[in-house]
N, C-alpha and C positions, 0 to 999 in steps of 0.2 A: 665155318659161319663167315659172312661176307666181311670183309677191312672197313664196310660201310654200313651205318645202322641206318641211317635214312640216303635214299638216292631219290632224287626228281629228274628223269629223263627227257628231254626234250620238250618242256614244258611250253603251250602255246595258250594264252588265256587275252579274249578279246572282249571289248566292251564296246558300245554304239561310240563310232569314229574314230577309236584308236586301239592300237594292240599292244596290251598292258605287259605281256609277257611274249616274248619274240622266241620261239625256240631254245630254251634255258634249261642248262645242267648244273645240277648244285647235286654235290655229294659230301657227307656228312659222318666225319669217323668218330668210333664210340671215344666218349671219352673228352674229346676236343670241345675249344669254345671257337666256332667258325664265324667270321663276320660276313656280313654281307653290304656293300657299299655303294651307294649311287646317289645321282642329284635328287632333287625331290623331283616326286613323278617316275623316277627312272621303273616302278617295278616293285619294288624290295616288297612292300604290305601286301601287294596282290599277290606275288608267289608265297608268300607265307599263310596267305589266309587261303591258298588252294592246297595248302599240307596240313592248314588246322579244318579243312573242311568248309569254308566260309564260301568258298566260290569253286566251281569245278571247272577244270580245262578243259577246252575244245581239243589239245591234243598233248600226247607225252603220259608219259605212266608214273608212280608212284612206287618204292620198293622198299620195305623194313627188314631188314635183314637178309636181304637179298630177294625177298620174297615179294609179288607182285600185291599191293593191296588198294583195296579200294574207299575210302574216305570221302562220305556223300554228307556229312555234319559235324560240326564238333563233338557229338556224343560217339562218333567212328574214330575222330583222333583220340578223342580222351580213352575209349577201350585199347588205342595201342599206344597209350601211357606217351602222348603228343600235347603238352600243357601251350598257352601262348597268352604272354603280359601283352595288349593293347599299346597302343601308341596314348589311346584315349579310352580312359580304362571303363571297362565294364561293370559298374557297380552301384547297386539301388541306392540313393544317397540318405533316403530316411530310417533304411532298414543297419542292424549293428552290423559289425567288424565279422562276430562270430556267424550271423545270418545270413552274410554276402560268401562268406571263406565256404558255408555249407550247403549253398542252394544250387538245388538237383543233383544234389548229390550225400541227400540227408539221412542220416543211421536210423532205422527205425525197426522197431520189434512188435508185431502183430499188427501193424499201422499206426503204430504209436512214434512219436518222435524221442529219438535218444540225444537231447540236447548234451547233457552232462558228458556222457561220453563223447561225443564230439567236441565238446570243450575242453577235455584231457589233452586229447589229440592234437588239437589247437595249439594249445600252451607249449606241450610238449615239442609239436615241432619247430614252433619260436623261437623257444631257447635254443635247442640245437641248432640253430642257423643263426640265432644273434638277428632275428625279426622279431625285436620285442613289439606289442602291440595292445590295446587295451581291447579285450572281447568283448566289453559291452558298450563302446562308443561308439556313436552312432558316426555312419560316412561322414555326413554334412560337415562335422564338429572335428574333424582329424584333419592335418597336414596333407597335401597330395603325395609328399614322401612317404607319409603311412598309410596310406591309399595303396601305392604300390609295393608296399612291404604286404597289405591283404592282397593283394593281384596275385603276388609270388606263393602265398600261403596256399591260395586257391589251388596253384597247379600242385605244391608240394601236398595239400590234405586227398589229393586224389592219384598218389603214388605216380606222378609224371615223371620220365627218364629222357623224354627228348624234351627240352623246355627253350621255345622261342619267346626272345624281348624285343619289341616293337619298340626301337629310340627308347629305350627305358631311362635315358638318363635326362630328356630332354627337359623333363619339371623337376628335376634335384637341384640341390645345393652341392656345393663341389665337397664337402664332407660326407653327405650321403653319395655322393658318385664314388667316393671312396671303398665305403661300406659296402656298395655294391658288386663293385669289383673283386672285391675280396669274397665275397658269398659265391660270387661265379665260380672262382679258384676253387673254394671248398666243396662244390657242386661238383667240376670234373673229376676234383678227387677220388669222388665216391662211383666214379664212374656215368653219370651224367652226361649227356653230349648237349653243349646249348649252342642255338642260333642266335645270333646278338645282331639285329639292323640298328647301323648308327650311323652322323655323318662326322662324328667327331673322331678327326684321327688319331688324337694322343690319346684313345682309349682304345683304338683298334691294335696300336703298338705294345698299348701296357697288359691286355689280357688276351688278348688272340692268339691264336698259333695258325690260323691258316685266314685269308680274306679271299671273297670274290665279288667282284666287281660288276656291277649293273649300268648300262648308259642307254636313255631311251627306250627300256624295254628287250634291248641286247644284251648278250654276256660277251665281256669286254677280256674277261683270263680271271685264273686264282692264283693267289701266290701264297707262300710260306713268309709269315710275317719277320723271323728273323734274316730272310735274304732280302726284303725291302726298307724304303723310305716314307716319309710322310710325303714326301715330293711326288715319288712314283708314283704312289695310291691314289693323291690329286689329280696327276696329268692323267690317269685310267680313269677317274671316275668324270672330268668334268671336258677334258680333249684338251686344254691346255694349260699351260702354268699359272698355276693361280699365287697372287701376294697375298701373302702372311702378316706380315707388316702394315699398320696404317701409316700411310703418310698425309701429314698437315703442314701446315704452313702456321706460323705463331696466329697466334690468336687478335683479334682486333675488339675487344670488346667495346660498348656501346654503351646506352641506357637503359635502365633497369625495365624489364619485361613483365617478369613473375617477381611479385613480391611477397611471401609469406611471413606473416608473423603472430606467433604464439598459436599456433594450429594445435587443439587436442581435438580428438575423434575417441567417442566411448567405444569400450570393446564388446563384441556381443557376447563372446563365450563366457566372461566373469566381471568380476566389477572394477577390475583396474579400466585404467583407458589404454586403447591400441597404442595410441600418439598421444606424447604428451610434451605440449610447449613448445612445439617445433618453430623454427625461426631462420628462413633465407631468402637470399635473391638468387633471382636467374636474369643476365644482361644478354643483350642482344650479340650474336656474335662469340658466344660460348656454349660450351657444350658442360652442364653439372651432371654427375653420374649421382644417383644416389642408389648406394651400396651396403650391401648387411645380406646376412644367413637370413633365408627366406622364416617368416613367423614374427620379424619383428617390425613390424609397425608398418613396410612400407605400401602392403596392397591395400590398409586401410586408410594411407596417406594418399595415396592414388587416387583411390574411389570419392573421398573427399573433395579434392582437386578439380576434378572433372566432374562434380556434379553426381557421381552416382550412389553416394552416401552425406550423411549431414557431420557435420561438427557441433560438437557444441560451446569451441572458443576459439576464439582468435579471428585473422581477417587474410583474406587473399585478396591480391588486387593484381589485373591483366591490365598492362595497358594505361595504367591509372585510375582504371575502373574497379571498384569493389565488386566482385564476382562470388562472395560469400554466399549468397541466398539464391545466385541465377541459376536457371533451369539450364540443362545441357546442350538444349539446341542456341540457346544465347550465346552462352560461352564459343559453341563454334564459332557462330557470326562473329564474333570478337576479334578469334582467330586462332582458338585454341585447337588442337589436334591433336587426337589420341590412340596409338596403338596398343590395344587393350594387353592385360597378362593372360586373359584367358580368351583366346580369338570365338570359342563356341558361343559362350557365355554373350560376351560385349562385344564380339569384333563381326558376327557373320548372323544372316537369318537365314540358318543352313538349307533348307526348304525353299529359300530365292533361288533365282537363275544370279550367275555371277554379275551380266551388268546390271541388276537389279541391287544386288550386294553392290556394287559401285559407286550406284549414287545414292546409295539410302542417305546422306546427310546432306545433299545437294538437288535433288527431286524436285522442289519446293522453288528451284531458282529458274527464272524466264528461258534458260537455255534449252531447259529439259520438259518445262509445261509450259500450258498454253490454255488458258480460261479454266483452270483446273484437272486438264486433259494430260496426259504423261504421252510428249512427244516421242516416243517408240526409237522412231528413225535414230531421233540425235542421241536417245540412249545409248544404241548399238554402235551408232559411230564413236563415239566415247570411248566405250568398251573395249573395242578393238584397238581404240590410240594406246590404252592404258597396258592391254593385254600383249601388245606386239610392243612396247617402250619396256616391261616389266619383266618379259620372258614367263608369262602364268601362264602354264599348260594345262590344257583343260580338255577331255574329249571333245567334246561338241562348241568349243570357243567361248563364245558370251551366254549362249543358253542352255550352258552346263551347268548343274543344279549344285550350288557350292558343298552341301554334304557328300557327293560323290568324289568330288578332288581329294587328294594328297595334303597331309597337314600342310608341307613347306609349304605348296601350292595358294593354300588359303592364307598364308600367313603374307604369303609377297602379293597379293590380292588386297590384303587390309594394308596394309605400308604403300602401296601403289596408291589406293584412294584417299589416306591421311595427307601424303607428303604433295598429291597434287591437288591440294585444297589451298596451299601456298599460305599455312599458316605461319604466324607470329611465334607462335609458341608450340614445338612439338613435344609432346609427351610421350615416349616411346619403353615402353614396359619389357622386356623381355625378348626384342623387336627381333632377334634370330633364332628364337628357340624354334628347333626343330630343322633350320635350314642348312643346305651343304655347303661348304667351304665357299664355294662360287657365290653362290646367293648370300652367305655371309660379307665376301670382300664387296660384292654390291650395297647391300644395306649400309656397311661401316661407311663408304666413298657418299650415300646422299645423305646419311646423319652429316656427316663432315660438310657436303655440298650446302645445305640449311644454314651452318655456323656460318659459310666463308660470305653467304647471301646476305648476312646480317640478321636471321632470324636467331632463336634462343630454341634451346635442345634439351629437354630436361629427359636423361637417361636412368631406366631402374634396371639394373641386371645385376646377376647372381654368377655370372660368367666372369672369373677374375681373370683371366686375359681383355676379353672386351674391357673390364672396367681399368684394366692397368694401359689401352692402349686410345682407345677411342676419346676418353672427356678430358677438359683443360682442369676441371677442380673435381675433387673425389669428397662425398660425404657421408660419413657411416654412419645409419643408422642402429640400434641395439633396444630391444626391448622400449621401441617408441620412439628413443632421445637420438637426438644428432651427438656423438659422444667424438667426434673427429674430423677436422677438415685438412685436408690433402693436396699436393701439385704432383702428378702423375710421376713427373719426372723424378721426384726426391723423396720418394716413398718409397719399400720391397713390399712385395706381397709376404712376407712375413708380419712387419708390421702394422699391414692393414688386417692381417689375421688376427691381432691379439685384440685390437679394437673390436672387428667383428664379432668377436668371440666374447667380449666384455671385460676380457683379462685386462683394459686399460681405456680409460677416459679423458680426452686432449682439456675439457674443462674443470674435472674432478680434479686432475693430477697438477693443474696449475692454479685451483684455489689451494689444494694443500701444500701446494709448496709455499704458496703466498703465507699462507699462516705460519707455516713451520717459521720461516724467514722473519715473521712478526712475534713468533714467540722466541725468539736466537735473541732479535734486539731488544726484547724487554728485560 
């Protein structure tokens, strides 16, 4: 039997205007975690889509257990026990967890669906691998982390042995990432083989056995993880040394730009409020980070702040203007920019071109329209300027459809558009999600540059490294409330974790101590 369970030999895949994979060879050993590393747009997802049958390569062959195989579609891949968890999940939001897992592989007897049998198998798999899910919950009502568990269970339900994870941790909390790493280790102990696409070097060092690096569609090399370093991997990936530390000069806070007073936002899932009486300020020339484990009200708060949703109580002031009931466009005109958490739902019109997306919030300005008609030439020039300045990679430049771009380059486009508006307040939610180390370095520099230019930045992040290194102040949110405020230079990750998990509350603890002191004095 071949040493390799999967071999992709001399794979070339071409799209209009770009060679996404240029003569790439990848070999996966049985029972290993093999990481696939590369910049945004390096061709990682394309290569895995070829293996999964979503794309057909122009050149090259695929072998399984030493035998040449032809994978024309995902059904062929599943028949070969190859499964894939996509970067953007392939789930039907109004279907239940169980229906999504069995979709396309429904057990039936004489044409009748055997759902009870399917439920037993799903429950058994979830217990065996520690992937607890509610089979009856609707996808639209569960967290992103839970949705990923559903995607993994879809693979296991089909008895897949070769598991492809495309950016699996991009949408997870630190705790969920640790759980996923443990699940991966358990899979390999059972003899399953994993291909793991990621940008996160810490995760590769923690879980991978070997790593193949791609750059601009070309194969750079394969290394054993035990014989390499993060620095060496980053050099292979971007072709230069990457600065991991965020450099900042001392802050010089100015006037209050954003004033949030007693904001309460109702929950759409239950009778409790998602955000409870939240108050804080962000000044010009400072970065404030709203940190917390996903699902503790950050998303609902940002929706209320940016106008995507309504609050039931409270007041939000931007540059002295009450924006509590203001329309989204008016908030934007007043000086707010928003890098959203979900780039597909709220960041881009996926079937518009890149240039159309880059002027989404400015097309009505005289620079881009005259007498109600779009000035296409000016839009093109503006888009080309932003593309070059921000290294946004796309097959056909400004006319590329946003949907066809890699997730990281979609994110770069949103960040470029929002920062180029020269906002007074930049609301950046998970701005580095799905970005490679070189792009993360660039985004962090841009956030610090906004702060140094006297702008106010509200950063919402689940990445603990980002939380500790980028902001000037950290606010921790737990169950919809602010439970602590910290200087990142004076707090430890462990201390922060206790507040994020709800074990400590700065305001409750202070109140309890005051009451205790009062009782002792009495």
